[in-house]
C-alpha positions as CSV (number, residue, x, y, z in Angstrom):
1,M,4.7,-4.7,-20.1
2,N,7.0,-3.2,-22.7
3,L,8.1,0.1,-21.3
4,G,10.4,1.0,-24.2
5,F,13.4,1.6,-22.1
6,D,15.6,0.0,-19.4
7,I,17.9,1.0,-16.6
8,D,21.6,0.0,-17.1
9,A,22.9,-2.0,-14.2
10,D,26.1,0.1,-14.3
11,I,25.2,3.4,-12.7
12,R,28.0,5.1,-14.6
13,K,26.3,4.3,-17.9
14,A,22.6,4.4,-16.8
15,S,20.0,7.0,-17.6
16,T,17.0,7.7,-15.4
17,P,13.4,6.9,-16.6
18,P,11.9,9.3,-19.1
19,G,9.4,11.9,-18.0
20,S,6.6,9.8,-19.5
21,F,7.2,7.1,-17.0
22,Y,5.8,9.3,-14.3
23,T,2.9,10.7,-16.2
24,D,1.5,7.6,-18.1
25,P,-1.7,6.4,-16.5
26,A,-1.2,2.9,-18.0
27,I,2.1,2.5,-16.1
28,F,0.5,3.7,-12.9
29,E,-2.3,1.2,-13.3
30,A,0.2,-1.6,-14.0
31,S,1.9,-0.9,-10.7
32,K,-1.1,-1.9,-8.7
33,E,-0.7,-5.7,-9.4
34,K,2.9,-5.9,-10.5
35,V,4.4,-3.9,-7.7
36,F,2.0,-3.2,-4.8
37,A,-0.1,-6.3,-4.6
38,R,3.2,-8.2,-4.2
39,S,4.6,-6.0,-1.5
40,W,4.3,-6.0,2.3
41,Q,2.4,-3.1,3.7
42,F,2.5,-1.8,7.3
43,V,-0.9,-2.0,9.0
44,T,-0.8,-1.5,12.8
45,E,0.8,-2.5,16.1
46,A,0.4,-6.0,17.4
47,D,-1.1,-4.5,20.6
48,T,-4.1,-3.5,18.6
49,L,-5.1,-7.2,18.9
50,R,-3.8,-7.8,22.4
51,S,-6.1,-10.5,23.5
52,P,-8.3,-13.3,22.0
53,G,-11.5,-12.0,20.4
54,H,-10.0,-8.7,19.2
55,V,-10.7,-7.6,15.6
56,H,-9.2,-4.8,13.5
57,P,-10.6,-4.0,10.1
58,F,-8.6,-2.0,7.6
59,T,-8.2,-1.2,3.9
60,L,-4.9,-2.4,2.4
61,L,-3.2,0.5,0.7
62,E,-6.3,2.7,0.6
63,G,-6.6,4.7,-2.6
64,L,-4.7,2.2,-4.7
65,L,-5.4,-1.5,-3.9
66,D,-8.4,-0.7,-1.7
67,E,-8.7,-4.2,-0.4
68,P,-10.9,-4.6,2.6
69,L,-9.2,-6.9,5.2
70,V,-9.5,-7.7,8.9
71,F,-7.0,-8.9,11.5
72,T,-8.5,-11.2,14.1
73,R,-7.2,-13.0,17.1
74,D,-9.2,-16.1,17.7
75,K,-10.0,-17.7,21.0
76,A,-7.0,-20.0,20.7
77,D,-4.9,-16.8,20.7
78,K,-3.9,-17.3,17.0
79,L,-3.6,-14.3,14.7
80,H,-5.4,-14.3,11.3
81,C,-5.8,-11.9,8.4
82,V,-8.8,-12.5,6.2
83,S,-11.0,-10.8,3.6
84,N,-13.5,-8.4,5.1
85,V,-16.0,-9.1,2.3
86,C,-18.9,-11.5,2.9
87,T,-18.9,-14.4,0.6
88,H,-22.6,-14.2,0.0
89,R,-23.3,-10.7,-1.4
90,A,-19.9,-8.9,-0.8
91,N,-21.1,-6.8,2.2
92,I,-18.4,-5.6,4.6
93,V,-18.4,-8.0,7.5
94,C,-16.5,-6.2,10.3
95,E,-17.2,-2.5,10.6
96,G,-15.0,-1.5,13.5
97,D,-12.5,-2.5,16.1
98,G,-13.7,-4.5,19.1
99,N,-13.8,-7.8,21.0
100,V,-16.2,-10.3,19.5
101,N,-17.0,-14.1,19.5
102,S,-17.5,-14.3,15.7
103,L,-17.9,-12.2,12.5
104,R,-21.5,-11.7,11.4
105,C,-22.6,-10.0,8.2
106,R,-25.6,-7.8,9.1
107,Y,-27.0,-7.9,5.6
108,H,-28.3,-11.5,5.6
109,G,-26.9,-13.0,8.8
110,R,-24.0,-15.1,7.4
111,R,-21.6,-15.9,10.3
112,F,-17.9,-16.6,10.3
113,G,-15.5,-17.8,13.0
114,L,-12.5,-15.6,13.8
115,D,-10.4,-17.9,11.6
116,G,-12.6,-16.9,8.6
117,K,-14.5,-20.2,8.3
118,M,-18.2,-19.9,7.6
119,T,-20.2,-21.3,10.5
120,F,-23.8,-20.4,9.8
121,M,-26.1,-19.1,7.0
122,P,-29.9,-18.8,7.3
123,E,-32.4,-19.7,4.6
124,F,-30.0,-21.9,2.6
125,D,-31.6,-25.3,2.9
126,G,-31.5,-27.2,-0.4
127,V,-28.5,-25.4,-1.9
128,E,-26.3,-28.0,-3.6
129,G,-22.6,-28.1,-2.8
130,F,-23.0,-25.8,0.1
131,P,-21.0,-24.9,2.1
132,S,-17.7,-25.1,0.3
133,E,-14.3,-23.5,0.7
134,H,-15.4,-20.6,-1.4
135,D,-17.9,-19.7,1.4
136,N,-15.1,-19.1,3.9
137,L,-13.4,-15.7,4.1
138,A,-10.3,-15.8,2.0
139,A,-7.0,-15.8,4.0
140,C,-4.5,-13.1,3.4
141,S,-0.7,-13.3,3.9
142,H,0.4,-11.5,7.1
143,G,3.4,-11.2,9.3
144,Q,4.9,-9.6,12.3
145,W,8.2,-7.8,12.7
146,R,8.9,-6.8,16.3
147,K,5.8,-5.0,17.5
148,F,4.4,-4.3,14.0
149,L,1.9,-6.1,11.8
150,F,2.1,-6.3,8.0
151,A,-0.1,-7.7,5.3
152,S,0.3,-8.6,1.6
153,L,-2.1,-9.9,-1.1
154,Q,0.6,-11.9,-2.8
155,P,4.1,-11.4,-1.3
156,S,7.0,-12.0,-3.6
157,H,9.3,-12.6,-0.5
158,P,8.8,-13.6,3.1
159,L,8.5,-10.6,5.5
160,D,11.5,-11.8,7.6
161,E,13.7,-11.9,4.5
162,V,12.5,-8.4,3.5
163,L,13.4,-6.9,6.9
164,K,16.4,-9.1,7.7
165,D,19.0,-6.3,7.1
166,V,17.0,-3.9,9.3
167,Q,16.9,-6.4,12.1
168,E,20.6,-7.2,11.9
169,R,21.6,-3.6,11.9
170,V,19.3,-2.0,14.5
171,G,17.8,-5.0,16.2
172,W,19.6,-3.9,19.4
173,L,17.0,-1.1,19.8
174,P,14.2,-1.9,22.3
175,I,11.5,-1.3,19.7
176,E,8.9,-2.9,21.8
177,E,9.3,0.0,24.2
178,F,8.5,2.6,21.5
179,R,5.1,4.1,22.0
180,Y,2.8,5.5,19.3
181,D,2.3,9.2,19.6
182,P,-0.9,10.3,17.7
183,N,-0.2,14.0,18.3
184,R,2.9,13.8,16.2
185,R,1.3,11.9,13.3
186,R,1.2,13.8,10.1
187,E,-0.4,13.3,6.6
188,Y,0.6,15.1,3.5
189,L,-1.0,15.3,0.1
190,V,1.8,15.7,-2.5
191,K,0.8,16.7,-6.1
192,G,3.3,14.3,-7.7
193,H,3.9,10.7,-8.7
194,W,4.6,8.4,-5.8
195,A,7.9,7.2,-7.4
196,L,9.1,10.8,-7.6
197,Y,8.6,11.1,-3.8
198,V,10.7,7.9,-3.3
199,D,13.3,9.1,-5.8
200,N,13.7,12.2,-3.7
201,Y,13.9,10.3,-0.4
202,L,16.6,7.9,-1.7
203,E,19.3,10.5,-2.3
204,G,21.1,12.8,0.0
205,F,22.3,14.8,-3.0
206,H,19.8,17.5,-2.5
207,I,20.3,18.0,1.3
208,P,22.7,20.9,1.1
209,Y,20.5,22.7,-1.5
210,V,17.0,22.1,-0.1
211,H,17.3,21.3,3.7
212,S,19.4,23.9,5.5
213,S,18.4,22.7,9.0
214,L,19.0,19.1,8.2
215,N,22.3,19.9,6.5
216,E,23.5,21.5,9.8
217,A,22.5,18.4,11.8
218,L,24.2,15.9,9.4
219,D,27.7,15.6,8.1
220,Y,27.1,15.6,4.4
221,G,30.7,14.5,3.6
222,D,30.1,11.3,5.6
223,Y,26.5,10.7,4.4
224,E,26.4,7.2,2.9
225,T,24.0,4.9,1.1
226,Q,24.3,1.2,1.6
227,L,22.3,-1.2,-0.6
228,F,20.8,-4.6,0.3
229,Q,18.4,-6.9,-1.5
230,H,15.1,-5.4,-0.6
231,G,16.0,-1.8,-0.1
232,N,18.8,0.4,1.3
233,L,20.0,2.3,4.3
234,Q,21.1,6.0,4.3
235,L,23.4,6.4,7.2
236,G,23.2,9.8,8.7
237,V,26.4,10.8,10.5
238,G,25.7,13.6,12.9
239,S,27.5,16.9,13.2
240,S,29.3,17.7,16.5
241,D,26.3,19.3,18.2
242,V,23.5,17.0,17.2
243,R,22.1,14.1,19.4
244,C,23.4,10.7,18.3
245,F,22.7,7.1,19.3
246,D,24.5,5.4,22.2
247,I,25.5,2.4,20.1
248,P,26.5,-0.9,21.8
249,A,29.8,-2.6,21.2
250,S,28.0,-5.4,19.3
251,S,27.0,-3.1,16.5
252,P,29.2,-2.5,13.4
253,D,28.5,1.2,14.0
254,H,30.0,1.3,17.5
255,G,32.1,4.3,18.0
256,Q,30.5,6.3,15.2
257,Q,28.4,9.4,15.6
258,I,25.2,8.2,14.0
259,A,22.3,10.6,14.1
260,A,19.8,8.7,12.0
261,Y,19.2,5.4,10.2
262,Y,17.1,6.0,7.2
263,Y,15.8,2.7,5.9
264,W,13.8,2.4,2.6
265,I,12.0,-1.0,2.0
266,Y,10.8,-1.5,-1.6
267,P,8.5,-0.1,-2.8
268,N,6.9,2.5,-0.4
269,L,8.0,2.0,3.2
270,M,10.5,4.1,5.2
271,L,11.7,3.3,8.7
272,N,13.5,6.3,10.0
273,F,15.3,5.6,13.3
274,Y,16.4,8.5,15.6
275,P,17.8,8.6,19.1
276,W,14.3,9.5,20.3
277,G,12.5,6.7,18.4
278,L,11.1,5.8,15.0
279,S,9.1,7.5,12.3
280,I,7.4,5.0,10.0
281,N,6.7,6.7,6.7
282,V,4.2,5.2,4.3
283,V,3.9,6.4,0.7
284,R,0.4,5.8,-0.7
285,P,-0.2,6.4,-4.5
286,L,-3.6,8.0,-5.2
287,G,-3.1,8.8,-8.9
288,P,-0.3,9.5,-11.5
289,A,0.1,12.9,-10.0
290,L,-1.2,12.6,-6.4
291,T,0.4,10.8,-3.4
292,K,-0.5,10.7,0.3
293,V,2.5,10.4,2.7
294,T,1.8,9.4,6.3
295,F,4.3,9.9,9.1
296,I,3.6,7.5,12.0
297,P,5.7,8.3,15.0
298,F,6.8,5.9,17.8
299,V,8.6,7.7,20.6
300,W,11.2,6.0,22.9
301,H,12.6,9.1,24.7
302,E,10.7,12.3,24.1
303,S,13.4,14.3,25.8
304,L,15.8,13.4,23.0
305,I,13.6,14.9,20.2
306,E,15.0,18.4,20.7
307,G,18.4,18.8,19.1
308,S,18.1,15.6,17.0
309,A,18.1,15.1,13.2
310,G,14.4,14.2,13.4
311,E,13.4,17.3,15.3
312,E,12.0,19.2,12.3
313,L,10.3,16.4,10.3
314,D,7.4,18.6,9.3
315,R,9.7,21.3,7.9
316,V,11.8,18.8,6.0
317,E,8.7,17.2,4.5
318,R,7.3,20.5,3.3
319,E,10.6,21.3,1.6
320,D,10.6,17.9,-0.1
321,E,7.0,18.3,-1.1
322,E,7.7,21.6,-2.8
323,V,10.6,20.1,-4.8
324,V,8.7,17.0,-5.8
325,E,5.8,19.0,-7.1
326,L,8.1,21.2,-9.2
327,V,9.7,18.1,-10.7
328,Q,6.3,16.7,-11.6
329,K,5.6,19.9,-13.6
330,G,9.0,19.7,-15.2
331,L,8.6,16.1,-16.3
332,K,5.8,17.2,-18.7
333,S,8.2,19.2,-20.7
334,R,8.6,18.2,-24.3
335,L,12.2,19.2,-24.1
336,Y,13.1,16.9,-21.2
337,H,13.9,13.2,-21.9
338,R,16.2,11.3,-19.5
339,G,18.8,12.4,-16.9
340,R,21.9,10.7,-15.5
341,Y,22.9,9.5,-12.0
342,S,25.5,10.6,-9.6
343,P,27.4,7.4,-8.9
344,E,28.0,8.3,-5.3
345,R,24.9,10.2,-4.3
346,E,22.2,8.5,-6.3
347,K,22.9,4.8,-5.7
348,G,19.6,4.3,-3.9
349,T,17.5,6.0,-6.6
350,H,19.3,3.9,-9.3
351,Q,18.6,0.7,-7.3
352,F,14.9,1.7,-6.9
353,H,14.5,2.3,-10.6
354,Q,16.1,-1.1,-11.4
355,M,13.7,-2.9,-9.1
356,L,10.6,-1.0,-10.3
357,I,11.4,-1.4,-14.0
358,K,12.1,-5.1,-13.4
359,D,8.7,-5.7,-11.8
360,L,6.7,-3.6,-14.3
361,S,8.4,-5.4,-17.2
362,K,7.3,-8.8,-16.1
């Protein structure tokens, strides 16, 4: 796809994408296959399929890819991720979580093993070349990092490679002890392009101007963005009176007052670690000017939430949402073309734009 512009690798020379990048429906459509179909998407906890026979149907990136899939754990205790679409007439096979012996389409009775292999089909005597591999449910790439399950239609990189830097930096955290808290889960509809939301997340430049409470919790002067191959880390150094991690001597951050690890994984996943636990933030594009953002909390120590950098997630999100929606309006201006980057404060945004333009230009 010829976008008609590029992003200079030297941030000191580079210009941001033009406003049309965020408003062009053709670019948005191209991102489905070129960006998101090749990415890893968070699905659920591994405990959702704790024992053999459990199934968990889901829609991969609902509102954009809309791919019906199902996680299964077969009787040999092996995990599978397969298409949830019957190979006969495309009916949805698995309609809810549960414990089953097989998958059975209730439209015409076709049956599949929990590994996706077709095992039975009535009224098909005399059909030539049947059954074949095409009659099995197609397998989908899946992976597990710590207690979390991911899926991808056509991953460009292995999951372990994508999350390698996260594991090396915060792998000392007992993530398996974190517990999902549905009462703290939040969903937001943002009237803006998904990449605008990511742009905003990836720079601490706006913190003193938009987030007064967060600015009090973090030391803006020591706020730092560190880049790695598949994303970046914004290291939130805490002010003197905010809760911080008790970091072990084995960590490169030992001795520092770290209040938050803000990880972004290309293209739409945020892993925000706080002393109290983890907020997994998933950005779901719904249209060129509509995005759903879901905060999925996993609490380690509830008593540490008060007084932490992650105490007011809802307030910070609403402040970000307001700014992103205003920028979406501004990008339609005939008088705006392209901006420039702050070499120190917008390194993450520059990296994101380079990765995104590279994929869309393939």
